[in-house]
DSSP file (Angstrom, degrees, kcal/mol; ACC not computed):
  #  RESIDUE AA STRUCTURE BP1 BP2  ACC     N-H-->O    O-->H-N    N-H-->O    O-->H-N    TCO  KAPPA ALPHA  PHI   PSI    X-CA   Y-CA   Z-CA
    1    1 A M     >        0   0    0      0, 0.0     4,-2.6     0, 0.0     5,-0.2   0.000 360.0 360.0 360.0 -36.0  -10.2  -16.8   36.4
    2    2 A Q  H  >  +     0   0    0      1,-0.2     4,-2.7     2,-0.2     5,-0.2   0.919 360.0  49.9 -56.3 -44.9  -11.3  -19.7   34.3
    3    3 A K  H  > S+     0   0    0      2,-0.2     4,-2.0     1,-0.2    -1,-0.2   0.897 110.5  51.1 -61.7 -41.8  -12.6  -17.4   31.5
    4    4 A K  H  > S+     0   0    0      2,-0.2     4,-1.8     1,-0.2    -1,-0.2   0.934 111.8  46.1 -61.2 -47.0   -9.2  -15.6   31.6
    5    5 A I  H  X S+     0   0    0     -4,-2.6     4,-2.5     1,-0.2    -2,-0.2   0.928 111.7  51.7 -63.8 -44.4   -7.2  -18.7   31.3
    6    6 A E  H  X S+     0   0    0     -4,-2.7     4,-2.3     1,-0.2    -1,-0.2   0.831 105.7  55.7 -63.1 -33.1   -9.5  -20.0   28.5
    7    7 A R  H  X S+     0   0    0     -4,-2.0     4,-1.3     2,-0.2    -1,-0.2   0.920 109.8  45.4 -64.8 -43.5   -9.0  -16.8   26.6
    8    8 A V  H  X S+     0   0    0     -4,-1.8     4,-1.4     2,-0.2    -2,-0.2   0.901 111.3  52.4 -66.9 -41.0   -5.2  -17.2   26.7
    9    9 A L  H  X S+     0   0    0     -4,-2.5     4,-1.1     1,-0.2     3,-0.3   0.905 106.8  53.9 -64.0 -39.4   -5.5  -20.9   25.7
   10   10 A N  H  < S+     0   0    0     -4,-2.3    -1,-0.2     1,-0.2    -2,-0.2   0.833 105.0  54.9 -60.5 -32.3   -7.7  -19.9   22.8
   11   11 A E  H  < S+     0   0    0     -4,-1.3    -1,-0.2    -3,-0.2    -2,-0.2   0.826 114.2  39.2 -70.3 -31.9   -5.0  -17.5   21.6
   12   12 A I  H >X S+     0   0    0     -4,-1.4     4,-1.5    -3,-0.3     3,-0.6   0.501  91.4  91.0 -97.5  -4.8   -2.3  -20.2   21.6
   13   13 A S  H 3X S+     0   0    0     -4,-1.1     4,-3.0     1,-0.2     5,-0.2   0.837  77.8  61.6 -62.1 -33.7   -4.5  -23.0   20.2
   14   14 A P  H 3> S+     0   0    0      0, 0.0     4,-1.8     0, 0.0    -1,-0.2   0.878 103.4  51.2 -60.5 -34.1   -3.7  -22.2   16.5
   15   15 A Y  H <4 S+     0   0    0     -3,-0.6     4,-0.5     2,-0.2    -2,-0.2   0.949 112.9  44.4 -65.8 -47.1   -0.1  -23.0   17.2
   16   16 A L  H ><>S+     0   0    0     -4,-1.5     5,-2.9     1,-0.2     3,-1.2   0.905 112.2  53.2 -61.3 -41.7   -1.0  -26.4   18.8
   17   17 A A  H ><5S+     0   0    0     -4,-3.0     3,-1.8     1,-0.3    -1,-0.2   0.831  98.6  63.2 -63.9 -32.3   -3.4  -27.1   16.0
   18   18 A S  T 3<5S+     0   0    0     -4,-1.8    -1,-0.3     1,-0.3    -2,-0.2   0.678 107.6  44.3 -66.7 -14.1   -0.7  -26.5   13.4
   19   19 A H  T < 5S-     0   0    0     -3,-1.2    -1,-0.3    -4,-0.5    -2,-0.2   0.203 126.4-100.9-108.5   9.8    1.1  -29.5   15.0
   20   20 A G  T < 5S+     0   0    0     -3,-1.8    20,-3.3     1,-0.3    -3,-0.2   0.615  87.0 109.8  83.3  13.3   -2.0  -31.6   15.2
   21   21 A G  E   < -A   39   0A   0     -5,-2.9     2,-0.3    18,-0.3    -1,-0.3  -0.579  41.1-175.2-117.0 178.3   -2.6  -31.0   18.9
   22   22 A A  E     -A   38   0A   0     16,-1.6    16,-3.0    -2,-0.2     2,-0.4  -0.959  15.8-135.9-159.8 170.7   -5.0  -29.2   21.2
   23   23 A V  E     -A   37   0A   0     -2,-0.3     2,-0.4    14,-0.2    14,-0.2  -0.995   9.7-155.5-137.7 143.4   -5.4  -28.4   24.9
   24   24 A E  E     -A   36   0A   0     12,-2.4    12,-2.6    -2,-0.4     2,-0.3  -0.980  20.2-127.1-121.8 129.4   -8.5  -28.6   27.1
   25   25 A F  E     +A   35   0A   0     -2,-0.4    10,-0.2    10,-0.2     3,-0.1  -0.569  33.1 168.7 -70.1 132.8   -8.9  -26.6   30.3
   26   26 A I  E     -     0   0A   0      8,-2.7     2,-0.3     1,-0.3     9,-0.2   0.745  54.4 -24.5-111.6 -51.9   -9.9  -28.9   33.2
   27   27 A E  E     -A   34   0A   0      7,-1.7     7,-3.5     2,-0.1     2,-0.4  -0.992  34.9-150.4-164.7 150.3   -9.6  -26.9   36.4
   28   28 A Y  E     +A   33   0A   0     -2,-0.3     2,-0.3     5,-0.2     5,-0.2  -0.979  39.4 146.4-125.1 116.8   -7.9  -24.0   38.2
   29   29 A K  E >   +A   32   0A   0      3,-2.3     3,-2.2    -2,-0.4    -2,-0.1  -0.987  61.8   2.3-152.8 140.1   -7.6  -24.6   42.0
   30   30 A N  T 3  S-     0   0    0     -2,-0.3     3,-0.1     1,-0.3    -1,-0.1   0.849 128.6 -57.3  51.3  40.5   -5.0  -23.6   44.6
   31   31 A H  T 3  S+     0   0    0      1,-0.2    36,-3.2    35,-0.1    37,-1.3   0.578 113.9 117.5  70.7  10.7   -3.0  -21.7   42.0
   32   32 A I  E <   -Ab  29  68A   0     -3,-2.2    -3,-2.3    35,-0.2     2,-0.5  -0.945  53.3-150.9-116.0 131.6   -2.6  -24.7   39.8
   33   33 A V  E     -Ab  28  69A   0     35,-2.5    37,-2.9    -2,-0.5     2,-0.5  -0.857   9.9-157.3 -97.7 127.2   -4.0  -25.0   36.3
   34   34 A K  E     +Ab  27  70A   0     -7,-3.5    -8,-2.7    -2,-0.5    -7,-1.7  -0.928  17.1 174.9-108.8 127.5   -4.9  -28.5   35.1
   35   35 A L  E     -Ab  25  71A   0     35,-2.7    37,-2.6    -2,-0.5     2,-0.5  -0.870  25.3-137.7-126.8 158.6   -5.1  -29.1   31.4
   36   36 A K  E     -A   24   0A   0    -12,-2.6   -12,-2.4    -2,-0.3     2,-0.4  -0.979  19.1-138.4-117.6 125.8   -5.6  -32.1   29.2
   37   37 A M  E     -A   23   0A   0     -2,-0.5     2,-0.2    35,-0.4   -14,-0.2  -0.678  28.6-170.9 -84.1 134.9   -3.4  -32.5   26.1
   38   38 A L  E >   +A   22   0A   0    -16,-3.0     3,-1.7    -2,-0.4   -16,-1.6  -0.746  40.1   4.0-123.3 167.0   -5.4  -33.6   23.1
   39   39 A G  E >  S-A   21   0A   0      1,-0.3     3,-1.1    -2,-0.2   -18,-0.3  -0.310 130.7  -7.0  62.9-136.7   -4.7  -34.8   19.5
   40   40 A A  T 3  S+     0   0    0    -20,-3.3    -1,-0.3     1,-0.3   -19,-0.2   0.737 133.2  64.7 -64.3 -22.1   -1.1  -35.2   18.6
   41   41 A C  T X  S+     0   0    0     -3,-1.7     3,-1.2   -21,-0.2     2,-0.6   0.797  81.0  91.4 -69.5 -30.4   -0.1  -33.6   21.9
   42   42 A S  T <  S-     0   0    0     -3,-1.1     3,-0.1     1,-0.3    -4,-0.1  -0.559 108.0  -2.0 -70.7 114.0   -1.6  -36.5   23.8
   43   43 A G  T 3  S+     0   0    0     -2,-0.6    -1,-0.3     1,-0.3     2,-0.2   0.406  95.2 141.8  85.1  -3.8    1.1  -39.0   24.4
   44   44 A C    X   -     0   0    0     -3,-1.2     3,-1.5    -4,-0.2     4,-0.4  -0.518  55.2-134.4 -72.1 137.6    3.8  -37.0   22.5
   45   45 A A  T 3  S+     0   0    0      1,-0.3     3,-0.4    -2,-0.2     4,-0.2   0.787 105.6  49.6 -61.7 -27.2    7.2  -37.1   24.0
   46   46 A L  T 3> S+     0   0    0      1,-0.2     4,-2.3     2,-0.1     3,-0.3   0.419  81.8  94.9 -91.2   1.9    7.5  -33.4   23.6
   47   47 A S  H <> S+     0   0    0     -3,-1.5     4,-2.5     1,-0.2    -1,-0.2   0.836  81.2  55.9 -64.8 -31.5    4.2  -32.5   25.2
   48   48 A S  H  > S+     0   0    0     -3,-0.4     4,-2.7    -4,-0.4     5,-0.3   0.882 108.7  47.8 -67.4 -34.8    5.8  -32.0   28.6
   49   49 A I  H  >>S+     0   0    0     -3,-0.3     4,-2.7    -4,-0.2     5,-0.6   0.922 112.2  48.8 -67.4 -45.1    8.1  -29.4   27.1
   50   50 A T  I  X>S+     0   0    0     -4,-2.3     5,-2.5     3,-0.2     4,-0.8   0.898 115.0  46.7 -59.6 -40.2    5.2  -27.7   25.3
   51   51 A L  I  <>S+     0   0    0     -4,-2.5     5,-3.0     3,-0.2     6,-0.2   0.956 123.7  29.5 -69.9 -50.1    3.3  -27.7   28.6
   52   52 A K  I  <5S+     0   0    0     -4,-2.7     5,-0.5     3,-0.2    -3,-0.2   0.905 129.0  35.4 -81.8 -41.8    6.1  -26.4   30.8
   53   53 A N  I  <5S+     0   0    0     -4,-2.7    -3,-0.2    -5,-0.3    -1,-0.2   0.627 133.2  22.9 -89.3 -12.6    8.2  -24.2   28.5
   54   54 A G  I  X<S+     0   0    0     -4,-0.8     4,-2.2    -5,-0.6    -3,-0.2   0.725 128.3  27.7-112.1 -75.3    5.3  -22.9   26.5
   55   55 A I  I  ><S+     0   0    0     -5,-2.5     4,-2.6     1,-0.2     5,-0.2   0.905 122.4  49.4 -62.8 -44.6    1.8  -23.0   28.0
   56   56 A E  H  ><S+     0   0    0     -5,-3.0     4,-2.7    -6,-0.3     5,-0.2   0.919 112.5  47.2 -63.2 -44.1    3.0  -22.7   31.6
   57   57 A E  H  > S+     0   0    0     -5,-0.5     4,-1.9    -6,-0.2    -1,-0.2   0.902 113.1  49.1 -62.5 -42.0    5.3  -19.7   30.9
   58   58 A I  H  X S+     0   0    0     -4,-2.2     4,-1.5     2,-0.2    -2,-0.2   0.947 114.2  44.6 -63.4 -49.8    2.6  -17.9   28.9
   59   59 A L  H  X S+     0   0    0     -4,-2.6     4,-2.8     1,-0.2     7,-0.2   0.908 113.8  50.2 -64.3 -41.4   -0.1  -18.4   31.6
   60   60 A K  H  < S+     0   0    0     -4,-2.7    -1,-0.2     1,-0.2    -2,-0.2   0.853 108.6  51.9 -66.2 -33.4    2.3  -17.4   34.4
   61   61 A S  H  < S+     0   0    0     -4,-1.9    -1,-0.2    -5,-0.2    -2,-0.2   0.817 115.7  41.8 -72.9 -27.4    3.4  -14.3   32.6
   62   62 A E  H  < S+     0   0    0     -4,-1.5     2,-0.5     1,-0.3    -2,-0.2   0.841 125.0  32.1 -81.7 -36.9   -0.3  -13.3   32.2
   63   63 A F    ><  -     0   0    0     -4,-2.8     3,-1.6    -5,-0.2    -1,-0.3  -0.926  60.1-166.6-131.2 107.9   -1.4  -14.3   35.7
   64   64 A S  T 3  S+     0   0    0     -2,-0.5    -1,-0.1     1,-0.3    -4,-0.1   0.706  86.5  68.1 -65.0 -20.1    0.9  -13.9   38.7
   65   65 A E  T 3  S+     0   0    0      2,-0.0     2,-0.5   -33,-0.0    -1,-0.3   0.614  78.5  94.4 -78.4 -10.0   -1.4  -16.0   40.8
   66   66 A I    <   +     0   0    0     -3,-1.6   -34,-0.2    -7,-0.2     3,-0.1  -0.705  45.9 174.6 -82.2 126.7   -0.7  -19.2   38.8
   67   67 A S        +     0   0    0    -36,-3.2     2,-0.3    -2,-0.5   -35,-0.2   0.692  62.5   3.0-102.5 -24.1    2.1  -21.2   40.3
   68   68 A E  E     -b   32   0A   0    -37,-1.3   -35,-2.5     2,-0.0     2,-0.4  -0.992  50.8-147.4-160.6 151.3    2.0  -24.3   38.1
   69   69 A V  E     -b   33   0A   0     -2,-0.3     2,-0.3   -37,-0.2   -35,-0.2  -0.997  26.8-177.9-121.2 127.5    0.4  -25.9   35.0
   70   70 A V  E     -b   34   0A   0    -37,-2.9   -35,-2.7    -2,-0.4     2,-0.4  -0.895  22.6-125.6-126.0 156.0    0.0  -29.7   35.0
   71   71 A S  E     -b   35   0A   0     -2,-0.3     2,-0.3   -37,-0.2   -35,-0.2  -0.809  22.8-167.7 -98.4 138.6   -1.3  -32.2   32.6
   72   72 A V              0   0    0    -37,-2.6   -35,-0.4    -2,-0.4   -38,-0.0  -0.907 360.0 360.0-122.6 154.7   -4.0  -34.7   33.5
   73   73 A E              0   0    0     -2,-0.3   -37,-0.1   -37,-0.1    -1,-0.0   0.457 360.0 360.0 -87.6 360.0   -5.2  -37.7   31.6
């Protein structure tokens, strides 16, 4: 599952990079994906919107077993 998630994250990384940000896969456990927001995304007020309305929606649409995507420091 990790490889599949990382593949999707690699597909959306150019969008994040165009805004000076990036995302790092940390863990997939109990249907929850943990990511670390990097670059301009780290500490950005809109990063939670990017995480929930962007990354989480994309991952959930690709993998029905994912229930949530959360950011870790």
